[in-house]
C-alpha positions as CSV (number, residue, x, y, z in Angstrom):
1,M,-27.3,33.6,-1.3
2,K,-31.1,33.1,-0.7
3,I,-30.5,29.4,-0.1
4,L,-28.1,30.4,2.8
5,Y,-31.1,31.6,4.8
6,L,-32.9,28.4,4.3
7,I,-29.8,26.4,5.3
8,K,-29.7,28.9,8.4
9,K,-33.1,28.1,9.2
10,E,-32.7,24.4,9.1
11,F,-29.6,24.5,11.4
12,I,-31.6,26.7,13.7
13,E,-34.5,24.1,13.6
14,I,-32.2,21.4,14.5
15,F,-30.1,23.2,17.1
16,R,-33.1,24.7,19.0
17,Q,-34.2,21.1,19.9
18,K,-31.6,20.7,22.7
19,E,-32.7,17.1,23.5
20,L,-31.8,16.1,20.0
21,L,-28.2,17.4,20.2
22,P,-26.8,14.5,22.2
23,L,-28.5,12.2,20.0
24,I,-26.8,13.8,16.9
25,F,-23.3,14.1,18.2
26,I,-22.8,12.1,21.5
27,A,-25.0,9.0,20.8
28,P,-23.2,8.0,17.7
29,I,-19.7,8.0,19.5
30,L,-21.2,6.1,22.3
31,Q,-22.8,3.5,19.8
32,I,-19.6,2.9,18.0
33,I,-17.7,2.3,21.3
34,I,-20.5,0.0,22.6
35,L,-21.1,-1.9,19.2
36,G,-17.3,-2.1,18.6
37,Y,-17.1,-4.4,21.7
38,V,-20.5,-6.2,21.1
39,V,-20.8,-6.8,17.2
40,K,-17.9,-9.2,17.0
41,T,-17.6,-12.3,15.1
42,D,-14.6,-13.4,17.2
43,I,-15.3,-16.6,19.1
44,K,-14.1,-16.7,22.7
45,N,-14.9,-18.4,25.8
46,I,-17.1,-21.1,24.4
47,P,-18.7,-23.1,27.3
48,V,-17.3,-26.7,27.0
49,E,-17.8,-30.0,28.9
50,I,-15.3,-32.7,28.6
51,I,-16.0,-36.3,29.2
52,N,-12.7,-38.4,29.6
53,L,-13.4,-42.3,29.4
54,S,-9.8,-42.8,28.4
55,N,-6.9,-44.1,30.4
56,N,-4.6,-42.9,27.9
57,S,-2.1,-40.0,28.9
58,D,-2.6,-38.3,25.7
59,S,-6.3,-37.5,26.4
60,T,-4.9,-35.4,29.6
61,K,-2.4,-33.5,27.4
62,I,-5.1,-32.6,24.9
63,I,-7.5,-31.6,27.6
64,N,-4.6,-29.4,29.1
65,R,-4.3,-27.7,25.6
66,I,-8.0,-27.0,25.4
67,K,-8.1,-25.5,29.0
68,S,-5.2,-23.3,28.2
69,T,-6.7,-21.5,25.2
70,P,-9.0,-18.5,25.6
71,L,-11.1,-19.9,22.9
72,F,-12.8,-22.3,25.4
73,N,-14.2,-22.2,28.9
74,V,-14.2,-25.6,30.3
75,K,-17.0,-25.9,32.6
76,R,-16.6,-29.5,33.8
77,I,-14.5,-32.5,33.3
78,S,-16.0,-35.8,34.0
79,A,-14.6,-39.2,34.1
80,R,-17.9,-41.1,33.8
81,S,-20.3,-41.5,30.9
82,Q,-23.2,-38.8,30.8
83,D,-26.4,-38.2,28.9
84,T,-24.9,-35.9,26.4
85,E,-28.1,-35.0,24.8
86,K,-29.5,-33.9,28.1
87,I,-26.6,-31.8,28.9
88,L,-26.7,-30.0,25.3
89,K,-30.4,-29.4,25.9
90,K,-29.7,-27.5,29.1
91,G,-27.8,-25.1,26.9
92,K,-25.2,-24.4,29.4
93,V,-22.4,-25.7,27.3
94,K,-22.1,-25.4,23.4
95,A,-19.9,-28.4,23.0
96,I,-19.1,-31.8,24.5
97,I,-15.8,-33.6,23.9
98,I,-15.6,-37.3,24.8
99,F,-12.3,-39.3,24.9
100,R,-12.4,-43.1,24.7
101,D,-9.9,-45.8,24.4
102,P,-9.8,-47.1,20.8
103,I,-11.1,-50.6,20.1
104,Q,-8.0,-51.2,18.1
105,K,-4.7,-49.7,18.9
106,N,-3.5,-47.2,16.4
107,M,0.1,-46.2,15.5
108,L,0.4,-43.4,17.9
109,N,-1.8,-45.1,20.6
110,T,-3.9,-42.2,20.7
111,P,-7.5,-42.1,22.2
112,E,-10.8,-41.8,20.2
113,I,-12.1,-38.4,20.3
114,Q,-15.7,-37.3,19.6
115,I,-17.0,-33.9,19.5
116,M,-20.7,-33.0,19.8
117,M,-21.7,-29.4,19.2
118,D,-24.8,-27.4,19.8
119,G,-25.9,-26.5,16.2
120,I,-28.4,-23.9,17.1
121,D,-25.8,-21.2,16.4
122,S,-24.4,-22.8,13.4
123,N,-21.8,-20.2,12.8
124,T,-20.2,-20.6,16.4
125,S,-20.4,-24.3,15.9
126,L,-18.4,-24.5,12.7
127,I,-15.8,-22.1,13.9
128,A,-15.4,-24.1,17.4
129,A,-15.3,-27.3,15.6
130,G,-12.5,-25.9,13.4
131,Y,-10.6,-24.7,16.5
132,F,-11.1,-28.2,18.2
133,N,-9.7,-29.9,15.0
134,G,-6.9,-27.5,14.9
135,I,-5.8,-28.3,18.5
136,I,-6.0,-32.0,17.8
137,K,-4.1,-31.7,14.6
138,K,-1.3,-29.7,16.2
139,F,-1.1,-32.4,19.0
140,L,-0.7,-35.2,16.5
141,L,2.0,-33.2,14.6
142,D,4.0,-32.7,17.6
143,K,3.6,-36.5,18.5
144,L,4.8,-37.4,15.0
145,N,7.8,-35.2,15.4
146,Q,8.7,-37.0,18.5
147,Y,8.7,-40.2,16.7
148,G,10.9,-38.8,14.0
149,A,8.0,-38.9,11.3
150,E,6.9,-36.1,9.1
151,I,3.8,-35.5,7.0
152,P,4.8,-35.1,3.4
153,V,2.5,-32.1,2.8
154,V,1.5,-29.3,5.5
155,N,-0.4,-26.4,4.6
156,K,0.8,-22.9,5.9
157,T,-1.7,-20.1,5.8
158,L,-0.5,-16.6,5.4
159,I,-3.2,-13.9,6.3
160,R,-2.9,-10.4,5.0
161,Y,-4.2,-7.1,6.0
162,N,-5.8,-8.4,9.2
163,P,-3.3,-11.0,10.4
164,T,-4.7,-11.2,14.0
165,L,-8.2,-11.8,12.5
166,E,-9.7,-9.3,15.0
167,S,-13.2,-8.4,13.9
168,I,-13.2,-4.9,15.1
169,N,-10.7,-4.1,12.3
170,Y,-13.2,-4.6,9.8
171,M,-16.6,-4.1,11.8
172,G,-15.5,-0.8,13.1
173,P,-15.4,0.9,9.8
174,G,-18.5,-0.7,8.7
175,I,-20.3,0.4,12.0
176,V,-19.4,4.0,11.0
177,A,-20.9,3.7,7.7
178,I,-24.3,2.2,9.4
179,L,-24.6,5.1,11.7
180,L,-23.9,7.6,9.0
181,T,-26.7,6.1,7.2
182,I,-29.0,6.0,10.1
183,I,-28.4,9.5,11.2
184,T,-28.8,11.2,7.6
185,L,-31.8,9.0,6.7
186,F,-33.9,9.6,9.6
187,F,-33.2,13.4,10.1
188,T,-33.7,14.2,6.3
189,S,-36.9,12.1,5.8
190,I,-38.9,14.1,8.2
191,S,-37.7,17.5,7.1
192,I,-40.3,18.2,4.5
193,V,-42.9,16.4,6.6
194,R,-42.1,18.7,9.5
195,E,-42.8,21.7,7.2
196,K,-46.3,20.1,6.2
197,E,-47.3,19.4,9.8
198,Q,-46.1,22.8,11.1
199,Q,-47.9,24.5,8.0
200,T,-44.9,26.4,7.0
201,M,-44.5,24.8,3.5
202,D,-46.7,27.4,2.0
203,T,-44.4,30.2,3.6
204,L,-41.5,28.6,1.6
205,L,-43.4,28.2,-1.7
206,V,-44.6,31.8,-1.9
207,S,-41.1,33.0,-1.1
208,R,-38.5,33.7,-3.9
209,L,-36.7,30.5,-3.3
210,T,-36.9,28.0,-6.3
211,P,-37.8,24.3,-6.0
212,I,-34.1,23.4,-6.3
213,D,-33.1,25.9,-3.7
214,I,-35.7,24.3,-1.3
215,Y,-34.4,20.8,-2.0
216,L,-30.8,21.8,-1.5
217,G,-31.6,23.7,1.6
218,K,-33.3,20.8,3.2
219,A,-30.4,18.4,2.2
220,L,-27.3,20.6,2.8
221,P,-27.6,20.9,6.7
222,T,-28.0,17.0,7.1
223,F,-25.2,16.6,4.7
224,I,-22.7,18.5,6.9
225,I,-24.0,17.0,10.0
226,G,-23.4,13.6,8.3
227,L,-19.7,14.3,7.4
228,I,-19.1,15.7,10.9
229,N,-20.5,12.5,12.5
230,M,-18.3,10.4,10.1
231,S,-15.3,12.4,11.1
232,L,-15.9,11.7,14.7
233,G,-16.7,8.1,14.0
234,I,-13.4,7.5,12.2
235,A,-11.5,9.3,15.0
236,V,-13.2,6.9,17.7
237,V,-12.3,3.9,15.6
238,M,-8.7,5.0,15.2
239,I,-8.1,6.2,18.7
240,W,-10.2,4.0,21.0
241,F,-10.0,0.7,19.0
242,K,-6.6,1.4,17.6
243,V,-7.7,0.5,14.0
244,P,-5.0,1.6,11.5
245,V,-5.9,3.5,8.4
246,R,-3.6,2.4,5.6
247,G,-5.2,4.4,2.8
248,N,-5.7,8.0,2.1
249,L,-8.9,9.4,3.8
250,I,-9.6,11.9,1.1
251,Y,-10.9,9.0,-1.1
252,L,-13.2,8.0,1.8
253,F,-14.6,11.6,2.0
254,I,-15.1,11.6,-1.7
255,T,-17.0,8.3,-1.4
256,A,-18.9,9.8,1.6
257,I,-20.1,12.8,-0.5
258,I,-21.5,10.6,-3.3
259,F,-23.1,8.4,-0.7
260,L,-24.8,11.1,1.1
261,S,-26.0,12.5,-2.2
262,A,-27.7,9.1,-2.7
263,I,-29.0,8.6,0.9
264,L,-30.3,12.2,1.1
265,S,-32.1,12.1,-2.1
266,Y,-33.9,8.9,-1.0
267,A,-34.7,10.4,2.3
268,L,-36.2,13.5,0.5
269,L,-38.2,11.3,-1.7
270,I,-39.5,9.6,1.4
271,S,-40.4,13.0,3.0
272,T,-42.4,14.1,0.0
273,I,-44.4,10.6,0.1
274,A,-45.1,10.6,3.7
275,S,-48.0,12.3,5.2
276,T,-46.8,12.5,8.8
277,Q,-43.5,12.2,10.6
278,Q,-44.5,8.8,11.8
279,Q,-45.0,7.5,8.2
280,A,-41.6,8.9,7.2
281,L,-39.8,7.4,10.3
282,F,-41.5,3.9,9.4
283,F,-40.5,4.2,5.9
284,S,-37.0,5.0,6.9
285,W,-36.7,2.3,9.6
286,F,-37.7,-0.4,6.9
287,T,-35.2,1.0,4.4
288,M,-32.5,1.2,7.0
289,I,-33.1,-2.6,7.9
290,T,-33.0,-3.6,4.3
291,F,-29.9,-1.5,3.4
292,I,-28.0,-3.0,6.5
293,L,-28.8,-6.6,5.9
294,L,-27.7,-6.5,2.2
295,S,-24.7,-4.4,2.9
296,G,-22.3,-7.3,3.5
297,L,-21.6,-5.9,7.1
298,F,-22.5,-9.2,9.0
299,T,-22.5,-11.7,6.0
300,P,-20.9,-11.6,2.7
301,V,-22.8,-10.5,-0.3
302,E,-21.8,-13.6,-2.1
303,N,-24.1,-15.6,0.2
304,I,-27.2,-13.9,-1.3
305,P,-29.0,-16.1,-4.0
306,P,-28.1,-15.0,-7.5
307,G,-31.7,-14.2,-8.2
308,M,-31.8,-11.6,-5.3
309,R,-28.3,-10.4,-5.8
310,F,-29.7,-7.2,-7.7
311,L,-31.1,-5.9,-4.4
312,A,-27.5,-5.7,-3.0
313,D,-26.4,-4.4,-6.3
314,I,-28.5,-1.1,-6.0
315,N,-27.6,-0.9,-2.2
316,P,-25.4,2.3,-1.7
317,V,-24.5,1.2,1.7
318,R,-22.9,-2.0,0.4
319,Y,-20.5,0.1,-1.7
320,L,-19.7,2.5,1.1
321,I,-18.7,-0.5,3.4
322,Q,-16.8,-2.1,0.8
323,I,-14.7,1.1,-0.1
324,I,-14.1,2.1,3.6
325,R,-12.8,-1.4,4.2
326,E,-10.5,-1.2,1.2
327,I,-9.1,2.2,2.5
328,F,-8.9,1.0,6.1
329,L,-7.4,-2.5,5.9
330,K,-5.8,-2.7,2.6
331,G,-4.8,0.9,2.0
332,N,-5.9,0.7,-1.6
333,G,-6.1,3.9,-3.7
334,I,-9.0,4.8,-6.0
335,E,-7.6,2.5,-8.9
336,F,-8.6,-0.4,-6.8
337,F,-12.3,0.5,-6.2
338,Y,-13.1,2.7,-9.0
339,K,-15.8,0.5,-10.3
340,E,-17.6,0.5,-6.9
341,L,-17.2,4.2,-6.9
342,I,-18.8,4.4,-10.5
343,Y,-21.6,2.0,-9.4
344,L,-22.3,4.3,-6.4
345,L,-22.3,7.5,-8.3
346,I,-24.9,5.8,-10.9
347,I,-27.1,5.0,-7.8
348,A,-26.7,8.6,-6.5
349,L,-27.5,10.2,-9.9
350,V,-30.6,8.0,-10.5
351,T,-31.8,8.7,-6.9
352,I,-31.2,12.4,-7.3
353,T,-33.1,12.5,-10.5
354,V,-36.0,10.6,-9.3
355,S,-36.2,12.5,-6.0
356,S,-35.8,15.9,-7.5
357,L,-38.5,15.2,-10.2
358,N,-40.9,14.0,-7.4
359,F,-40.0,17.0,-5.4
360,K,-40.9,19.4,-8.3
361,R,-44.3,17.4,-8.8
362,F,-44.7,18.0,-5.0
363,I,-44.1,21.6,-5.1
364,S,-46.6,22.0,-8.2
365,K,-49.6,20.6,-6.4
């Protein structure tokens, strides 16, 4: 029962700072909404310039197809030769499509097509080039059908779990995981440092509270706030962005409990090492950036070189994002991601052990 008074004290400490309450409960909701619209990998409205030097009617048909798709925003169509390098250097367009009459007539009498891309943003360039090739390929297939010819092998792609390929369906749950990490990491990392700066740590040490009581009393309030924030974030993703949840949310909360145990233990470890709140916030910021970049949220973990892969393997955020996507998109049960859950549990146990031992050493000073 003694620990309840410490938990109550922590909640009072948090809620009496009224300027922080919007940051705790309102800011995460707004961030999910804003980031849900901004942090997207969908490619749309790519600025394009078209140079049509061909007298072939097919070039006009292909241009009309490019103009009719929302993927591209045709800024200009020119019928004269242009300095393409100068156009790309200005940065107003990301791609230039040039149509020329072929030197030698081909079977379909189609124009020669050259696509020039601005490769500064390599991801956008690759995706846009794929879209261009898809439009041209579809046009050629339609023309072959008009001549009664068919290609012997045609690939048909079936996309499961996210058939519309909307990035919000997998980025939304990932953003919830990131905000859960940020809030719990930052708030917990300054908890013990704040006691040292306010010179109230000695009061806790001379009380009847044991080291484990103090440890849990500092972690549990943020633990509860983290679960509340995650619930609000999931509600926003489901209601605002209409991202379906195909799996059982109970598994998600089990994963979140294990994940929060690891993150809060790490945050308390930072809090005992740091001498000031500024130091604790700096350590938390550095950790947060590392966790996010190695989590697989923006780029696949498989892209990490094998020699550095162990950094992602010990990153708890990676497993939370992986599991939350499994539950949201695939509707998988625990039998599909129990290995990731075990890895996350091992990370949590190691982090709790190291953090608690360091806390006891800190208390005994």
